[in-house]
C-alpha positions as YAML, in Angstrom:
chain: A
units: angstrom
residues:
- id: 1
  name: MET
  ca: [-7.91, -24.07, -7.09]
- id: 2
  name: TYR
  ca: [-10.07, -21.12, -6.03]
- id: 3
  name: ASP
  ca: [-12.80, -19.69, -8.24]
- id: 4
  name: SER
  ca: [-12.96, -15.99, -9.15]
- id: 5
  name: ALA
  ca: [-15.73, -15.22, -6.67]
- id: 6
  name: THR
  ca: [-13.68, -16.66, -3.79]
- id: 7
  name: ARG
  ca: [-10.62, -14.70, -4.85]
- id: 8
  name: ARG
  ca: [-12.55, -11.44, -5.17]
- id: 9
  name: HIS
  ca: [-14.12, -11.95, -1.74]
- id: 10
  name: ALA
  ca: [-10.71, -12.56, -0.16]
- id: 11
  name: LEU
  ca: [-9.23, -9.47, -1.83]
- id: 12
  name: ALA
  ca: [-12.16, -7.39, -0.63]
- id: 13
  name: GLN
  ca: [-11.30, -8.44, 2.94]
- id: 14
  name: VAL
  ca: [-7.68, -7.43, 2.41]
- id: 15
  name: ALA
  ca: [-8.78, -4.07, 0.98]
- id: 16
  name: THR
  ca: [-10.60, -3.22, 4.22]
- id: 17
  name: GLY
  ca: [-7.20, -3.11, 5.95]
- id: 18
  name: ARG
  ca: [-7.16, -6.59, 7.47]
- id: 19
  name: SER
  ca: [-3.80, -8.32, 7.57]
- id: 20
  name: LEU
  ca: [-2.97, -11.25, 5.33]
- id: 21
  name: ASN
  ca: [-2.68, -13.43, 8.42]
- id: 22
  name: SER
  ca: [-6.19, -12.50, 9.53]
- id: 23
  name: VAL
  ca: [-7.76, -13.11, 6.14]
- id: 24
  name: SER
  ca: [-5.83, -16.36, 5.76]
- id: 25
  name: ARG
  ca: [-7.13, -17.64, 9.09]
- id: 26
  name: SER
  ca: [-10.75, -16.76, 8.32]
- id: 27
  name: THR
  ca: [-10.78, -18.08, 4.74]
- id: 28
  name: GLY
  ca: [-8.27, -20.92, 4.85]
- id: 29
  name: ILE
  ca: [-6.39, -19.42, 1.88]
- id: 30
  name: SER
  ca: [-2.62, -19.28, 2.21]
- id: 31
  name: ARG
  ca: [-0.86, -15.97, 2.78]
- id: 32
  name: ALA
  ca: [1.24, -16.62, -0.33]
- id: 33
  name: ALA
  ca: [-1.89, -16.88, -2.52]
- id: 34
  name: LEU
  ca: [-3.43, -13.79, -0.95]
- id: 35
  name: ARG
  ca: [-0.21, -11.82, -1.48]
- id: 36
  name: SER
  ca: [0.01, -12.94, -5.12]
- id: 37
  name: TRP
  ca: [-3.59, -11.95, -5.86]
- id: 38
  name: ARG
  ca: [-3.11, -8.61, -4.10]
- id: 39
  name: ASP
  ca: [0.09, -7.71, -5.91]
- id: 40
  name: HIS
  ca: [-0.53, -9.19, -9.37]
- id: 41
  name: GLY
  ca: [-4.26, -9.70, -9.74]
- id: 42
  name: ILE
  ca: [-6.55, -12.70, -9.76]
- id: 43
  name: LYS
  ca: [-4.97, -13.96, -12.97]
- id: 44
  name: PRO
  ca: [-1.30, -13.08, -12.44]
- id: 45
  name: VAL
  ca: [1.03, -12.61, -15.37]
- id: 46
  name: SER
  ca: [4.68, -11.73, -15.56]
- id: 47
  name: ARG
  ca: [5.49, -8.51, -13.73]
- id: 48
  name: GLY
  ca: [7.04, -6.82, -16.72]
- id: 49
  name: ALA
  ca: [4.10, -7.56, -19.02]
- id: 50
  name: THR
  ca: [1.36, -5.56, -17.32]
- id: 51
  name: PRO
  ca: [2.15, -1.84, -17.46]
- id: 52
  name: LEU
  ca: [-0.86, 0.31, -16.70]
- id: 53
  name: ARG
  ca: [-2.38, 1.87, -19.82]
- id: 54
  name: THR
  ca: [-2.97, 5.61, -20.00]
- id: 55
  name: ASP
  ca: [-3.19, 5.96, -23.78]
- id: 56
  name: GLY
  ca: [-6.90, 5.38, -24.30]
- id: 57
  name: PRO
  ca: [-10.24, 6.98, -23.40]
- id: 58
  name: ALA
  ca: [-10.64, 4.96, -20.20]
- id: 59
  name: TYR
  ca: [-7.78, 6.82, -18.50]
- id: 60
  name: PRO
  ca: [-9.15, 10.41, -18.69]
- id: 61
  name: TYR
  ca: [-12.54, 9.11, -17.52]
- id: 62
  name: LEU
  ca: [-10.89, 7.37, -14.57]
- id: 63
  name: LEU
  ca: [-8.80, 10.50, -13.91]
- id: 64
  name: GLY
  ca: [-12.01, 12.51, -13.59]
- id: 65
  name: LEU
  ca: [-13.46, 9.96, -11.17]
- id: 66
  name: TYR
  ca: [-10.24, 9.96, -9.15]
- id: 67
  name: LEU
  ca: [-10.07, 13.76, -8.88]
- id: 68
  name: GLY
  ca: [-13.64, 13.82, -7.64]
- id: 69
  name: ASP
  ca: [-14.21, 10.79, -5.44]
- id: 70
  name: GLY
  ca: [-10.97, 8.82, -5.50]
- id: 71
  name: CYS
  ca: [-8.02, 8.24, -3.24]
- id: 72
  name: ILE
  ca: [-4.80, 6.24, -3.22]
- id: 73
  name: SER
  ca: [-3.47, 4.70, -0.03]
- id: 74
  name: ALA
  ca: [-0.26, 2.85, 0.68]
- id: 75
  name: HIS
  ca: [-0.56, -0.84, 1.47]
- id: 76
  name: ARG
  ca: [2.33, -3.25, 2.03]
- id: 77
  name: ARG
  ca: [5.57, -3.84, 0.12]
- id: 78
  name: GLY
  ca: [5.10, -0.80, -2.10]
- id: 79
  name: VAL
  ca: [1.58, -1.76, -3.17]
- id: 80
  name: HIS
  ca: [-1.02, 1.02, -3.33]
- id: 81
  name: ALA
  ca: [-4.80, 0.73, -3.37]
- id: 82
  name: LEU
  ca: [-6.84, 2.91, -5.70]
- id: 83
  name: ARG
  ca: [-10.34, 3.43, -4.32]
- id: 84
  name: ILE
  ca: [-13.18, 5.21, -6.11]
- id: 85
  name: ALA
  ca: [-16.32, 5.84, -4.04]
- id: 86
  name: CYS
  ca: [-19.49, 5.34, -6.11]
- id: 87
  name: GLY
  ca: [-22.95, 5.95, -4.69]
- id: 88
  name: ASN
  ca: [-25.32, 2.99, -4.47]
- id: 89
  name: ALA
  ca: [-27.96, 5.07, -6.24]
- id: 90
  name: TRP
  ca: [-26.06, 4.74, -9.54]
- id: 91
  name: PRO
  ca: [-25.24, 1.08, -10.31]
- id: 92
  name: GLY
  ca: [-24.36, 2.03, -13.88]
- id: 93
  name: LEU
  ca: [-21.65, 4.34, -12.56]
- id: 94
  name: ILE
  ca: [-20.23, 1.53, -10.44]
- id: 95
  name: ASP
  ca: [-20.04, -0.70, -13.52]
- id: 96
  name: ALA
  ca: [-18.47, 2.06, -15.63]
- id: 97
  name: CYS
  ca: [-15.86, 2.73, -12.94]
- id: 98
  name: GLU
  ca: [-14.89, -0.94, -12.76]
- id: 99
  name: GLU
  ca: [-14.67, -1.16, -16.56]
- id: 100
  name: ALA
  ca: [-12.38, 1.89, -16.66]
- id: 101
  name: ILE
  ca: [-10.06, 0.45, -14.01]
- id: 102
  name: ARG
  ca: [-9.87, -2.86, -15.87]
- id: 103
  name: ALA
  ca: [-9.01, -1.03, -19.09]
- id: 104
  name: VAL
  ca: [-6.25, 0.97, -17.39]
- id: 105
  name: ARG
  ca: [-4.90, -2.05, -15.53]
- id: 106
  name: PRO
  ca: [-5.40, -5.02, -17.88]
- id: 107
  name: GLY
  ca: [-5.42, -8.36, -16.10]
- id: 108
  name: GLY
  ca: [-5.49, -6.81, -12.64]
- id: 109
  name: ALA
  ca: [-8.00, -7.58, -9.95]
- id: 110
  name: VAL
  ca: [-10.84, -5.13, -9.35]
- id: 111
  name: PHE
  ca: [-13.25, -5.66, -6.49]
- id: 112
  name: ARG
  ca: [-16.07, -3.84, -4.77]
- id: 113
  name: VAL
  ca: [-16.10, -3.09, -1.06]
- id: 114
  name: ALA
  ca: [-19.59, -2.25, 0.20]
- id: 115
  name: GLN
  ca: [-19.87, 0.65, 2.64]
- id: 116
  name: GLN
  ca: [-22.80, 2.64, 3.95]
- id: 117
  name: GLY
  ca: [-24.41, 4.37, 0.98]
- id: 118
  name: CYS
  ca: [-21.63, 3.59, -1.47]
- id: 119
  name: VAL
  ca: [-19.30, 1.04, -2.99]
- id: 120
  name: GLN
  ca: [-15.53, 1.45, -2.99]
- id: 121
  name: VAL
  ca: [-14.37, 0.16, -6.38]
- id: 122
  name: THR
  ca: [-10.82, -0.91, -5.56]
- id: 123
  name: SER
  ca: [-7.69, -2.12, -7.32]
- id: 124
  name: MET
  ca: [-4.16, -2.61, -6.07]
- id: 125
  name: SER
  ca: [-0.92, -1.88, -7.91]
- id: 126
  name: LYS
  ca: [2.51, -0.48, -7.25]
- id: 127
  name: GLN
  ca: [1.99, 1.84, -10.22]
- id: 128
  name: TRP
  ca: [-1.04, 3.86, -9.10]
- id: 129
  name: PRO
  ca: [0.97, 6.81, -7.69]
- id: 130
  name: ALA
  ca: [2.77, 7.14, -11.05]
- id: 131
  name: VAL
  ca: [-0.48, 6.88, -13.00]
- id: 132
  name: PHE
  ca: [-2.10, 9.53, -10.78]
- id: 133
  name: PRO
  ca: [0.74, 11.88, -9.77]
- id: 134
  name: GLN
  ca: [-1.83, 14.17, -8.11]
- id: 135
  name: HIS
  ca: [-1.70, 11.72, -5.20]
- id: 136
  name: GLY
  ca: [-0.21, 13.21, -2.06]
- id: 137
  name: PRO
  ca: [-0.72, 13.73, 1.67]
- id: 138
  name: GLY
  ca: [-3.81, 15.56, 2.84]
- id: 139
  name: ARG
  ca: [-7.02, 16.47, 1.07]
- id: 140
  name: LYS
  ca: [-6.98, 17.44, -2.58]
- id: 141
  name: HIS
  ca: [-8.38, 20.94, -1.98]
- id: 142
  name: GLU
  ca: [-5.56, 21.61, 0.49]
- id: 143
  name: ARG
  ca: [-2.77, 21.05, -2.02]
- id: 144
  name: LYS
  ca: [-1.93, 22.11, -5.55]
- id: 145
  name: ILE
  ca: [-3.56, 19.99, -8.25]
- id: 146
  name: THR
  ca: [-2.12, 20.26, -11.75]
- id: 147
  name: LEU
  ca: [-1.86, 17.87, -14.66]
- id: 148
  name: GLU
  ca: [1.48, 16.60, -15.87]
- id: 149
  name: PRO
  ca: [2.28, 17.36, -19.54]
- id: 150
  name: TRP
  ca: [1.54, 13.76, -20.55]
- id: 151
  name: GLN
  ca: [-1.83, 13.98, -18.78]
- id: 152
  name: GLN
  ca: [-2.62, 17.24, -20.53]
- id: 153
  name: THR
  ca: [-1.97, 15.50, -23.85]
- id: 154
  name: ILE
  ca: [-4.36, 12.63, -23.13]
- id: 155
  name: VAL
  ca: [-7.06, 14.96, -21.76]
- id: 156
  name: ALA
  ca: [-6.74, 17.12, -24.86]
- id: 157
  name: ALA
  ca: [-7.23, 14.00, -26.99]
- id: 158
  name: TYR
  ca: [-10.28, 12.82, -25.00]
- id: 159
  name: PRO
  ca: [-11.81, 15.91, -23.34]
- id: 160
  name: TRP
  ca: [-15.33, 14.50, -23.18]
- id: 161
  name: GLU
  ca: [-14.20, 11.42, -21.29]
- id: 162
  name: PHE
  ca: [-12.48, 13.66, -18.73]
- id: 163
  name: ILE
  ca: [-15.59, 15.85, -18.40]
- id: 164
  name: ARG
  ca: [-17.77, 12.77, -18.06]
- id: 165
  name: GLY
  ca: [-15.59, 11.40, -15.26]
- id: 166
  name: LEU
  ca: [-15.73, 14.68, -13.36]
- id: 167
  name: ILE
  ca: [-19.51, 14.96, -13.75]
- id: 168
  name: HIS
  ca: [-19.98, 11.33, -12.71]
- id: 169
  name: SER
  ca: [-17.98, 11.99, -9.55]
- id: 170
  name: ASP
  ca: [-18.78, 15.52, -8.36]
- id: 171
  name: GLY
  ca: [-21.45, 16.62, -10.80]
- id: 172
  name: CYS
  ca: [-25.09, 16.06, -11.65]
- id: 173
  name: ARG
  ca: [-27.79, 16.76, -14.21]
- id: 174
  name: VAL
  ca: [-30.87, 18.36, -12.67]
- id: 175
  name: THR
  ca: [-34.15, 19.83, -13.84]
- id: 176
  name: ASN
  ca: [-34.88, 23.36, -12.65]
- id: 177
  name: TRP
  ca: [-38.20, 25.10, -13.03]
- id: 178
  name: THR
  ca: [-39.60, 28.61, -12.98]
- id: 179
  name: VAL
  ca: [-43.00, 30.24, -13.24]
- id: 180
  name: ARG
  ca: [-43.74, 32.99, -15.76]
- id: 181
  name: THR
  ca: [-46.91, 34.91, -16.46]
- id: 182
  name: VAL
  ca: [-48.25, 34.27, -19.96]
- id: 183
  name: GLY
  ca: [-51.50, 35.88, -21.02]
- id: 184
  name: GLY
  ca: [-52.17, 36.87, -17.44]
- id: 185
  name: LEU
  ca: [-51.83, 33.29, -16.21]
- id: 186
  name: PRO
  ca: [-48.88, 31.64, -14.44]
- id: 187
  name: LYS
  ca: [-47.14, 28.99, -16.50]
- id: 188
  name: ARG
  ca: [-44.48, 26.62, -15.22]
- id: 189
  name: TYR
  ca: [-41.36, 26.01, -17.30]
- id: 190
  name: ALA
  ca: [-38.85, 23.22, -16.65]
- id: 191
  name: TYR
  ca: [-35.32, 23.21, -18.01]
- id: 192
  name: PRO
  ca: [-32.32, 20.91, -17.44]
- id: 193
  name: ARG
  ca: [-28.84, 22.00, -16.44]
- id: 194
  name: TYR
  ca: [-25.57, 20.49, -15.28]
- id: 195
  name: PHE
  ca: [-23.74, 21.32, -12.07]
- id: 196
  name: PHE
  ca: [-20.21, 20.50, -10.98]
- id: 197
  name: THR
  ca: [-19.26, 21.13, -7.36]
- id: 198
  name: ASN
  ca: [-15.77, 20.79, -5.92]
- id: 199
  name: THR
  ca: [-13.96, 22.57, -3.10]
- id: 200
  name: SER
  ca: [-10.66, 22.64, -5.00]
- id: 201
  name: ALA
  ca: [-10.26, 25.71, -7.21]
- id: 202
  name: ASP
  ca: [-7.61, 23.79, -9.17]
- id: 203
  name: ILE
  ca: [-9.98, 20.92, -9.99]
- id: 204
  name: ARG
  ca: [-12.75, 23.35, -10.92]
- id: 205
  name: GLY
  ca: [-10.25, 25.04, -13.21]
- id: 206
  name: LEU
  ca: [-9.41, 21.75, -14.92]
- id: 207
  name: PHE
  ca: [-13.13, 21.16, -15.46]
- id: 208
  name: THR
  ca: [-13.82, 24.59, -16.94]
- id: 209
  name: ALA
  ca: [-10.71, 24.37, -19.15]
- id: 210
  name: ALA
  ca: [-12.07, 21.12, -20.59]
- id: 211
  name: LEU
  ca: [-15.47, 22.76, -21.16]
- id: 212
  name: ASP
  ca: [-13.75, 25.63, -22.97]
- id: 213
  name: ARG
  ca: [-11.94, 23.12, -25.16]
- id: 214
  name: VAL
  ca: [-15.21, 21.57, -26.37]
- id: 215
  name: GLY
  ca: [-17.04, 24.91, -26.67]
- id: 216
  name: VAL
  ca: [-19.46, 24.54, -23.76]
- id: 217
  name: ALA
  ca: [-20.40, 27.79, -22.01]
- id: 218
  name: TRP
  ca: [-20.40, 27.79, -18.24]
- id: 219
  name: THR
  ca: [-20.91, 30.10, -15.28]
- id: 220
  name: GLU
  ca: [-19.85, 30.09, -11.65]
- id: 221
  name: THR
  ca: [-22.32, 30.26, -8.81]
- id: 222
  name: ARG
  ca: [-21.28, 31.08, -5.30]
- id: 223
  name: ARG
  ca: [-21.80, 29.60, -1.89]
- id: 224
  name: ARG
  ca: [-21.27, 32.02, 0.97]
- id: 225
  name: GLY
  ca: [-18.89, 34.15, -1.06]
- id: 226
  name: GLU
  ca: [-16.68, 31.31, -2.32]
- id: 227
  name: ALA
  ca: [-17.07, 30.11, -5.92]
- id: 228
  name: ARG
  ca: [-17.62, 26.37, -5.76]
- id: 229
  name: ASN
  ca: [-20.28, 25.51, -8.34]
- id: 230
  name: ILE
  ca: [-19.90, 25.39, -12.12]
- id: 231
  name: SER
  ca: [-23.19, 25.53, -14.01]
- id: 232
  name: VAL
  ca: [-23.99, 24.67, -17.63]
- id: 233
  name: ALA
  ca: [-27.45, 26.00, -18.43]
- id: 234
  name: ARG
  ca: [-27.64, 27.20, -22.04]
- id: 235
  name: ARG
  ca: [-30.00, 24.98, -23.99]
- id: 236
  name: ALA
  ca: [-27.54, 24.20, -26.81]
- id: 237
  name: CYS
  ca: [-24.75, 23.44, -24.35]
- id: 238
  name: VAL
  ca: [-26.96, 21.19, -22.24]
- id: 239
  name: ALA
  ca: [-27.92, 19.32, -25.42]
- id: 240
  name: VAL
  ca: [-24.25, 18.72, -26.23]
- id: 241
  name: MET
  ca: [-23.60, 17.59, -22.65]
- id: 242
  name: ASP
  ca: [-26.52, 15.19, -22.92]
- id: 243
  name: LEU
  ca: [-24.98, 13.75, -26.05]
- id: 244
  name: HIS
  ca: [-21.55, 13.13, -24.53]
- id: 245
  name: VAL
  ca: [-22.16, 12.86, -20.78]
- id: 246
  name: GLY
  ca: [-25.77, 12.34, -19.74]
- id: 247
  name: PRO
  ca: [-27.15, 11.84, -16.25]
- id: 248
  name: LYS
  ca: [-25.73, 9.31, -13.84]
- id: 249
  name: TYR
  ca: [-27.68, 6.07, -13.69]
...
């Protein structure tokens, strides 16, 4: 009987692309056990009893993370790996990502694969392409990205979770400053703002549509003639974003 730590370590080796034979030889765990953990999770249950859940707030948050820093890749026997890249600088984000995946895929295995500067929070399932129909060949900004009607419904029900996921992937909260002359003397003022940066015009459009839904004003800033940055700078809007999103940690 293998403990959870041993199982997670073995799955992390499989997630790097190593074959079951290779991992079996290096760990002494049978291919059958590795295949079962990969396909059905560390604590497998009946195949028909674990549909992925998209009806709660964890899904729109995970959708935002996926659109920003996620990918889905085919594995073996119809299994797909969902990978969300989370920077090492934000351990709280890594935890939140894992919690969201566990909520969307109850009972499934979630493991962390360390890479330079980041952690790939990973889970395997045959259902990921159906849960994230935006999956496709090539980079996201090179193909059309739209939400299915059922996704639009869940994002409309939980817009802040979707915004939070997008900010936690491709956004940030920063403090800008400026100098003004007051009474003949220079005085420095600091003010916070949020930025969201993504090459895909479609994904930026999904972000701004969600901001419009919750009444947050935004502006576009340009890089070399192409609009890529979305900025939230009004004091009242930043305060609302702080309440529902907050900085990454």
